[in-house]
Structure formats: C-alpha cells, structure tokens
N, C-alpha and C positions, 0 to 999 in steps of 0.2 A: 651362772656367768658363763658355764662350762660348755652350755650347747651356741650361743654366739662364736666362742673363740673357739671352738671346734670348726664350725661352719666356716669363720672365716680365714681359718689356716687350710681349709681343704679346698678356699676357691684358690688361694693361692697356690697352694700347689698344681691345682686342675690349669691354670691358665699363668704359670709364674714365667714363661716364655713372653707372652704378649703384655705381659705386667710390664716385664723386665726391659722389652724395646720401648711403649710407652711414656715410660718413664724416661727413659733415656734420652728418648726425642722430645719429650716436654723439657727437658733440663737445657737440653743444646738450643732450642728455639726461644727459650724464653731469655736464652742470654745473644740471641742474636738477631731478635725479635727485633728491636730501636735501630739495629743496621739496617733494615730490612728496607726499613718507613721513618727513616732519619729526619727528613723535612719537618712534618708537624709535631712530632717527639721533640727533638732535642731544641730547635727553633721555640717552641714553647717554654723547655725549661731555663734555656739560658740566654733569650732576646734579656737586649739591654731596652729598657722605658726610660726615658727620661722625661719629665713633665707629662708621665700619662700616654706616651705615643712612644709607637716602636721607635727607633732611632734606624735611620736609614743606614747604607752603606755608603760612606762616603768615595767620593772620588780617590782621595790618598790613598784610604785602603784598599780599592778596588786594582790600582795601578801598584801597589804591593804585591797582593793576591795572585795577580797572571804574571807579575817578575818572576814569583817562588814557582809557580807551574812552571814557567819556563825553564827554569834555571835546574827543575828538577826532571824537565822533560817528559809534561804529561802526555799523553795521545790526543790527537784532538777528539775522539770520540767518545773520550770519557766525560762523563758530566758530575761539576762539582758547582755549589752553590755557598755562598760565605754571606755571614750578615753579621753584626755589630752585637758582643755578647758584653754580660757587666762583670765575668770575671777575671781575674787578675791572669790568667793564662789561657791559651785559645784551647777551645774545644772542637770536636770532632766525630763523627759519626755517618756510616755506610761503606758503600760500594760501588767504587764510580765506574765499574764494568758493567752494573746493572741500571734496566731504565729508570729506576728510583734517584741512582746516583749517588753522592757523598755531600755532605754539609761541614763546612768549618765554619767556627763560632769566633772572628777576632776581636781582642778586646777594646774596649773603646778608649780604657789609655793608652793605646798606640798614637791615639790623637793627640798627644802631651797634653792640655791640660784640661782636655774634655770633660774627665771625670773627677780628676783633682780640685776644680772650681770651687774655690772656698765660698761660694754662693750655693750648692747645691749638696748637701748631707749626704753623706754615706756612710751605711751602716758597716759593720764588719764583723761577726758572732754577737749581736745587738748591741756592739757600742759603736756611737759616732766619732768619726775620724776628727780631730782636731787639725786640720791641716799647716794651721799656725804655731803648733807644739813640735817640741824635739822632735818628738816618735811620729808625728804625723810629717815633718819635713823629709825624714829618714826615708818614710815611706813611699811620701813622691816621688823623691830621688831613686829608689828601686824601680817602680814604675815608669820610671824615664826612661827607654832602652833608644837604643841607636838603630838605626837601619840595618845594620847585619845584626843586632841580637833578634830585631823583631822578624827580619826573615829568616835565621834558625828556629826560630820557635814553633811558622808556620809552615817552613818548611818541613820539621818534623812529621806534625800531621799530615803534610801530604805523603809523604814516606810510608806511612802507618797507613794511608788509606790504599793507598796504589799496591801495597804487598799482601792487603788480604789477613792481615795477623790477629781482625778482631775473630774469625773463625777459629784461627788455632787455640784463642783464647776460650773460648768455648769447650775445647773437647776433655779439659779435664774431667768435669765433672760428671758425664756420661760417662767415661772411661772407667773412672775410680768407681763409678754406683755398678757398673756391668763386674766388673773386678770383683768388687767388694761381695755381690752378690755369688757370682759362680766359683769362688774362692771358698767363701762361708758353707755352700750346699758341699761341694765335695768332701770340705774336712767334717761337713757333720756326716755324712756319708762314712768316711772312713773309721770314726768314732765311733760309728754307732747310735748316733744321736737319737736318728727317726724310730729307734725301737725301744726310748730312752720315755722319759717325764719328760711333759709339753712345759714345764718351768725351766728344766736345763736347757732345752732348746733356745727359750725365750731369752735366759742368759747370757746364753753363748753369742745371738744374733745379736744381743747389745752391746756387748764386746767387739763384735766383728765390725758394729757402726763405728763405734768409737775411735778402731784402729781406722775405718777409711776415711773416718773423716779426717784423721792426721794426715793419711798420705794425701788427700784430696787436697788438704792446706799447702801442705812442702812444696807437693807437685805445682800446684795453680801459684804460688809466690817465688818458685823458680823459676817456672818460664815465664812470669811478669819482667822480674829480674833481667833475667836473659834477652827479650825481645827490650827492655829497654835499653840497655847498652849497646844493644847491637841498631836501634835506631838514631841514640845516639851518635853513634861512629860513621852511619850512614850518611846522615846528615851532615857531619863534621868532614866528610870525605870528599864533599863536593868542591870546596877549595877553602883555601887559608881564611880567607872571609868568611866564609862560614865557621869554620871551626873555631876561628877568633869571637865571631858572635854566640857562641855557642856557651865559650867559658864568660865571657861576659851575659849570656843570660843566667846562669845559672847562680852566678857571684851576685847577679841583681837578686834571683828570688830568695836566695840565703840571708839579704839583707833587708827585705820585705818580712823575711817570716821574723828575723830579729826583731823588728821596728813593730811590727803587731805582738810580740812575747810583752814588750815592753808597756804599747798601747794597752792592751788586755788587761795588767795585772795580774792575781794571780792564776786567773783562767787560761790566757797565756803558757804561764811557765806549766802548764797540762799538756796543751798543745804544743810547742816547741821547745828542742833543745837547745841550751848557751850556744849551739853551733848554728843554729837554724833551720836543723833539718827537723821534719814533723814527728811526734812522739807516738809511733805504734799504740792503736787501740788495747789491742790484744797482746800480752808477754810473751805467746807463743809463735806469733806472725809478724814479718817483717814482708810489707802486700808489695812496697815499693824501693829500689833502690834508696839508698840517700843522697839528698842533693848535694851532700858535701863529695861524696864519689865521682857523682855525674860530673860535677865543676873541675875535679882533679882530671877524670880521664878527657874532657875536652882541652883541659889547659895542655897536657901531655901531647894531645894532637897536634895545638894549635904549634906548640915549640916545636914539634918533628916536621911542621910544613917550615917553619921560617930557617932551620936547620937542619936540612935534610941527610947532610952527613953523618952528621953526630945523633941520629932517631935510632 
C-alpha cells in the first residue's frame, strides 16, 4: 500500500500547480456550464408538459414578459427566450450578452386557472393536490398573483440575469479550494510536516479540508444572502408598484408554503416552518434568505415609497 500511496503523493507534489489550476477551473466551469448553454438544459428540466405536449408561451405571458423587459431597460441587443414552466416560481439561467442568450421560465400558474384546473391532477412532493379541500383552496389562492406581483417575480429574474451574478456565485468554490490548498501547504512547511510521517500530513490535510469546506459553506451562503437581498431591493426600487408587487409575491409564497405544510401532512412539517419558511436541510447552513425577511424588506420599501417623508 505504501508504494502506490507514495507514488500518488510524489505525482501531486510534482504537478501541484497544474492540478490546482485544473481543479479550480473545473469547479468554476461545472457551476457556470448550464448558464453558458441554458436553452436545452433549463427548458428540458422545467418545461411544462400538459397532456403530453410542451406548452407554448401564451400571448398573455409574452406581453407580460415584454413589459417587464421594457421596465428593466434591457438593451435591444440582449437575447432572451421565455417558456412556460411547471414550477410555482420563475426560473432562469444564462448570460443575455452572450450568443446563447438567457432563458426565463414563466409559471403556468400565471395564467390563472390553467394549472389549478380541477380536471388536471397536480402532484407536489408525491402528493396529489385536492383543489376542493381547504388546503387546496389556500394553495390556489397563493398561486393567484396580481399583475404587479407577477411583474416583480419576472423582473427579479431579469435583473439577476442582467447583472451577471451567476458568475459571481461560481467564485467561492474555486477560491476556497485555492486558498485551502495554498494555506495548508504553507502551514505544513512552517510546521516541518514534510519531514515527518505521512500519516501526520494526511491527518493535517483532512483537518484542512474540513476547515476549507466550512469556510466555503459560510462564504457561499453569505454571498447568496447578500445577492438575494440586493436583487429584491433593486427590483422593488423600480417603482412603488414593483415594491407592492414584491410584498404581495413573498406573502403569497409564505401562504402557499403553509398550505403545502398542511396538505403534505407529517412530511410537510419537515419541509416548512409554521411561518412558511423553508426548513434548512443542514443544521449548520441557511442557503437562502428566509421568505419572512424578504417580505418584510419589501413591505418596508413599499411603505417608504408611499410615505417618503417618514422613511
């Protein structure tokens, strides 16, 4: 066992710079790849298929999307494609400045009763939704958004795509890998571990890897929180109608989550809190801002636009 292990260690030692650069590039590329080719990937994952056929984007949703693009001020040279998605919230990916452009998935529920028609079964987390039940009625009400709330939800995705923050979100992983690698090697040199037993260096590397992952998790979550708050504020600052739409949108998201919490039974209580926020999967990570925080921020901005002298 010692022979192969020593040969592997020697190989890493000889090519450590190339391995580091290749690993960092691979991490960055893996996270950014579907943004470079968004149309086949995102459409394949989220396309709404009623009755076995992909749903075409209705004229109503096309007009809504064009109205949002005009409000955001998207340059005419930027490429956007929209499609109908089965999700309850819009989805997006891509870089509108590149030839492949960007895609935005608009929920079918934005058409009103298209998705909540009682003749069409809807499965959520393996549970069929009974639209006639109290929970189903509450979920239907939560999916029914005003024009301003729909515009806010779409404009937030457009602002996200226009800002190119997808590239920024892909940076923590390679940055933390490079930092962990460099600092661990410097520490091993300073402590004289290269002249000691290999088992000691292996143990040190494991500790460094754990510390590096903790730093990565903290930096990624912190960056995501900051970007989500900025996107909400940037979108809501476009007008008082957008701020009001943002407050309604997050209120409806919370209401829908509460409906799902009741509808799903015990599994729902593991997914959503009594306030409607999503329960984190890992106790040491909160990957997204709580919806209650985002709703309160939008309410504050809306009230500030209504009473500018008291903001």
